[in-house]
N, C-alpha and C positions, 0 to 999 in steps of 0.2 A: 350188327352194326353197333356203332359207338354210344353208350348209354349216357343217360343224363339223369341228373339228381333228381329231376322233378318227375322224370317218367316212373319212378318206383312207386309202388303203392304202400301210403303208409296206414298203418293199423289205425282202426276209430278208438282201440282201448288198449292199453299199456300194463302189463304186467311186472313193475318193476322193486327190485327188495334192496335199498341201499347197503346192508350186510353182504349181498354178493358181490357188491362193486370195490371191496374194500381188499386187496390181498392181505392172505395170512401172512405176508414177511413184510407188510407195513409198519415204519416205527410207529405210527398212533395204535395202531391194534396190540402191538408189544406194550406200548405205554400202558393202555389201558388195562391191562392183566395185571399191571403191578401197582397203579396207582389208585389209591384208597383215600376218598375225600370225606368220609362218613365222619371221621373226629372234626373235619374244618365244619361242617354243617351244626353239628353239637355245639360247637363252641360259639359260632355265628347266634345261634336260637336268640340270647337273651337281649341280642341288639336288635330283634325285629317284633314289631306291635303284634298282638294278636289280632288288632281290629285293621281294619281298614281293606283296601286292595290289594291283593298280593305283588310282590314286588319283581324283579328280577331275580331267577333263581340264581345264587352266588356261587353255585357250583360249576353252572354254565358260563360265568365270568372268569371263575378262574382256570377252566379247563379252557376258553378262549385265550385267555394272557398266555397260557403255556404251549400253546400252538405258536402264538408269536415268538416266544422265546426260543421254542426249539427249532424253528425255520427260518430265525432271524429277521421275523417282520418288524421292525423298529417302529414303524408309524401304527397306529390304532384306527386312523382312517383307511389304511390298508388293509391292516388285520381283518376290519369289517367287512370289506369288500371281497378279501381271499375265502373266510370262513362262508359268506354267502355263495360263491360260487364252485369251492372246492367239496367234491363228494366225501373223501377223506375226512376233511374238516368239519362239514356237518355231522358225519357218523359218529367221530371223537366226543363233539360236544352234546350230542343226544339231541341234535336239531332235526334229524329225520330231512325229509324234502321240502316240507313246507314250513317247517319252524322257521320264526321271526328272528334275525337276527339282532342282538341290541345294538341302539346307538352308540358311537363313541364316546359321545358326552357322558353315559351312564356309568363309565369306568370311572372317569373322574371324580364323578358323585360319590362313588362306593368305595373309592380309593382313601379318600380323604376323610370317609367315615368310618363305616362299620369296619373295613380290613384294616384300616389301621389301628383302631382302638382295639382289637382282639387279637390283634399280632397274626393274622390268618395265614398269610404267607411264610411266618417262621414254622408255624404250624405245619404246613404242608413241606417246607423243608426236612424237617424231624421226621414228619410221617416216612418220606423217601429213605433217608438215612437209616430208620430202624429197619425198613426192606431190606439194605444192604448190611446190616448187620446181622439180621435174620440168617441172610444169604451167605454168610461167612466171607463176606468181601472187606473186612476190615480187621485188623490185625490187632491193632494197638500196639504193636512194636515200636515202629518207628513213624513218626509226622514229619510233614515237612510244611515251612510258612514261608510266604512271600506275599509280596504288594504289586498289582500292575495300574497303572493311573490311567483315569478314565475322565475323558475330557468332562468340563459341567455346562451345562446349559448358559452359558454368562460370558458375554463380551470383556476381552481386557479393556476397552478404553472406558467402560462404565465401571469404575473402582474410585476410592478414595485415597488422598495423596500419603498417607498414614495408615495407622492401625485405630485410629479416633473414628468412632461413629459420627457419622453427620447429625447436625441438630432437627433436620426432618424426621429424624427415626424415634424424636422423644414424643411425637404422637401416634399413640398406638393404632387410632382411627383411620390412620394414611399409610401405614405399612402394607408392605406385601406379607403372604404367608411365610414364604422363606424367611424374611427380615424378622418376622414376629417370632418364628421359631428361634432365629438365631437369638435374640433378645432374651428368649424365655429361658433359654439353655446355656445363656453365657458363660455362667460360672462352670456348667459341667463342661462345655467346650476346652475353656481355659485348664482345667483339672485333666482333661485326654491327652494332654500334651506334658501335663508335668510328671515325670518318672522320677525315682529315686535314681539320684547318680548322674543325672542329665540337667543340662541348664537350656532348655528351650529358648529362641528367640522369637519376641513378637512378631507376627507377620507386618511385612513390609507396606500392605494395603489391603483394604477390605472390597470385595466385590460390592455394587449396589444392588444387583441382580441376586446372587447367591453367597450372602455373608461366610458360610459355613466353607466353602470350597477355597483351597490354598493356590496362592500363586505360586507356579513351578513352571521349569523347564525339563525336570526331570523324565529320560525317557521320550523327548520330543525336540523337535528342529527348531519350537518357537514358544515363547512364554505362554501359558494361558492359567485360566482357573481350571483347577480339577480335584477329583477326590481319588483315592484309591480303593481297590476291592481287593481284601486281603483275605486269602483263603488258608486254610487249617486242613491239609490234605493226610490221608493214611496212604503211605507208598506202597501197599501190595498192591491195590489195584486203582489208586489214584484216585479215590473216592473223597470227595469235600467232606471232610468232617462238619467243619464251621465256616462262615462266612461273616466278614464284619466290616462296613465301610469306614472310612475316615478321610479326613483332610489330607491331601497329599503332601505330608510333611513326613520325615523320619520317624520324631517322637511319635506322632499319634499313629502311624504304622505299627510301631512297636507295641504301644500301648495296646494297639486293636489285636495282636497275636496273644497278649496276657489276658485279654478279654476272651478269646475264643476260647485258649487252656482252661481256663476256669469253667467257662459255660458248659466245656464238653464232657468236664469232671463230674458237674453238680448234674448234667440231664441225662448223660448216657453212662456215669462213672467210666468214664474213657482218660486214660493220661498214658502218654507214651512214655517209653524207657528212653528214646531217644529223640532229639527233635535235629532237625536238619535245616539250615538257612543260609543265607549271603554274609558278609563281612557287616552289613548295616545293623544286624542283628545282634554283633561282638562286642557291644560295649560291657564294661564291668558290670554295671548295675543289672542290666538284663542278665547277663551269666551267670550272674550270684541270684537271680530270681527264681531262675531255672533249677539250679540245684539246691537250692532249700525245697523245693518241691519233688525232689528225687529224679529229675528229669534230666539226662546228659548232653548238654551242649556239643553237637555237631557242627560247630558255627566256626568261621575262622575269625580270630580274634582281633578286634579294630586295635590297631595299634599305630599311633601318632608318635612313637617315641625317637625315630630315627629323623623326624621332619625337621632338623636343627640348623640348617643352611651354612653346613662345614663345619661346626664346632662339635664338641665333645658332645657324644648320644648319651640318653640315659643308660646305656649297656656299658660304657666306660666307667662306671662309679659303682663301688661295691656296697653293696647294704649292709649296715650292721645292727642285727637284729635285737641283740642285748641291750643297744643305747636309742633304738629307733633314729638312726641316723645314716647317711650315706658318706661314703670315703670318696675323695675325688681323685683324680689321678696323683695330685701332689700329697696325697695323705691327710688334707685335711678336711674335717668333719663338718657336714652339712644337715643341723639336727630338724626335726620338725617344727615348723613356725607357726603355723594356724592349720585349719581344715575349711575348706569352702562349702558352703550350702549344698552343693551337689556332690558332695562326697570325695572331693579332690583335695588328696594331702599335697601342701607346701610344705617343701625342705628348701631349706636358704643358707647359704654359707655366709660367715663373718664378714664385714666389708674390710678389717685390716687383715683377713687371711688372703683375700684376693688380691690386695693393693699390692703388695711385691711380688706375688708370682708370677715366676717365669712361664708358666704356661697359659695364663689368662688370656694372651691373644687367641688360643685356640680354644676357648671355654667359654668366655661371654665378652659383649661389650660394654654391659650395664656394670655397675659399681659391685656386683657380687652376683655369682650364680645361685640361678634358683629351680629347681628341678620339681614337675607336677606328677602325681604319682594317684595313680586310682586306689580309693581306699577297697578295692577288690582286688589286688595286686595279686593274693594268694591263688583267688578261682581265677584270674588271667591266666597264670601260668599252668595251672592244672588243664586248662581245656586246652592251651597251646600246645601241652605235651600229647594231647589225643589226635594231633593231625596227621601224625605218620603212621596212625595203626590202620589197618585194612578193615576194621570197622567204621571209623572215619571216611575214609576214601570211598567205601561203599553207599554212606549217606549222602554223601557229597554229587555221587551219581545220580541216585536215586530223586534228588531234590530236584533233577531238570522236569520230575513228572509236573510238576505244580506249574513251571515255565510252559510247557507243552499244552498245559489245561489254559493260561492266559492266550497264548498263541490262537488253540482252537476259538477261545469268546471272541477273539477280534476278527478272526479273518473268516472263521466261518458262521459265525451267530452272530455276526455284523455290531459287536458290543463295544464301540469305540467311543461314544457320547451320549453321554445322559439326556435323556428327556425330561424327565422329573427333575425338579430344583429341591434343595434344602435336604439335609440330612436325612431326614424320614423317604423321601423320592430316593436318594441313593439307596437306602436301606431298601425300601421296596424293589427297585431294579438288580441291586447285586444279589438279593435273594432268590430271586425268579429266575436269571441267568444261572446260577448254582443249581437250583432245583433242577432247570433244564438238562444241564450238564451230567448231574448224577444219574438223572432217569437215561440218558442216551448212552452212559458208561455201565448201568444195571442191566439192561436189556440185552447189552453186547455181552457181559461177562457172563450171563447165565444161560447163552446159548443161541440167542438171536442174533439175527444178521439184518440190523436196518440199513435200507438202501440208501445212496447217497443223496445229500440236500437236493439236489435238480432233479433225479428220478423221482423224489417223493412230492415234490411241490406240482408234479403233473396232474391235470383236472383228470380226474377218472370218467370213465365212460363218454 
């Protein structure tokens, strides 16, 4: 006859071992084999008192956060629920069957305090990267860099009309934490966009919610306040060598790349022989900066010399190196007039030379022709000459690996919008996301086969 669930005889006692219910090929089991958080515990020790009641285990909180980023659980409320229910999550976090899951408010309290003061997430990232280095997954031959726009937790409607901070921010007791961080780091944030050879424009407006985010339409169908998550990867296995958030503006992203290159050199003695990037990184100042450090830029040169609205381009003029002047198609000289603060050299023809010139209608509508030339023109020409080489073409192909990481970040790990505000919040989230991607790549490259996200999220038992 047809049986019923209630007809089954249920045992009075159970012999249940959580270890037996996590498959050997489960992603978290493989991650647990390579994840070492002992260094984090040692670094966090000075931030805890020797007296009082024991606090929540910081390793438990980091493991829970990693579960959230590994499986795209963007809400900490949902993360707490999933860890409570999912046997594999409980096993990875060391909670067993009866361990109490921390409340979601515990994450905010610890993040704004000990984790940020000790830079714990950066230590976890470097620990995972060190494991990748030991496994031979980083060659140090060719790096690639790029940035992807991540929307900030700030509405466009709540903003200033210009870049002037509102008077209400003058009262420190009434401003929010992101605004206070912005005011404390105002000089540093301004310096982030000030690059030699570039002249960044001031922001059009400031967000009243998260003033360090930049107003942008880059990569989006609408204007929004956003940050950029900047990756520096080794192209051998697409391991993320460094990660750095920045406001979603071009100059800040280029500055973030310089920060990552210098940090990789100082922390791990890693410096690539070649760097691949897109045209946004091809300004003369940035190319010269790379060449000074012995890094060959495999970057398309940023060139606007052809944007002259139908008149003679700069290529129609001949450079007279001996006299440091350009010779126009009529044979007249354009000597160096002055140099701008952003490293642009201005060559100007004499008004009397242009006044009676028969070619003036094809040259300029002004009283005399002016040429703007980058101070690092020799470097730009050298890098442009590399574009046809096989090594340059190979780097261009391998640069797609960083774009694939961003696609995986947004479509599989659900990382499209930040939950935390301010540059510190963006740094926490971007670093944790990069840790999750490196861990997934690591266990895959060393021979493990983690299941797809949908299969791994099924509750065991």
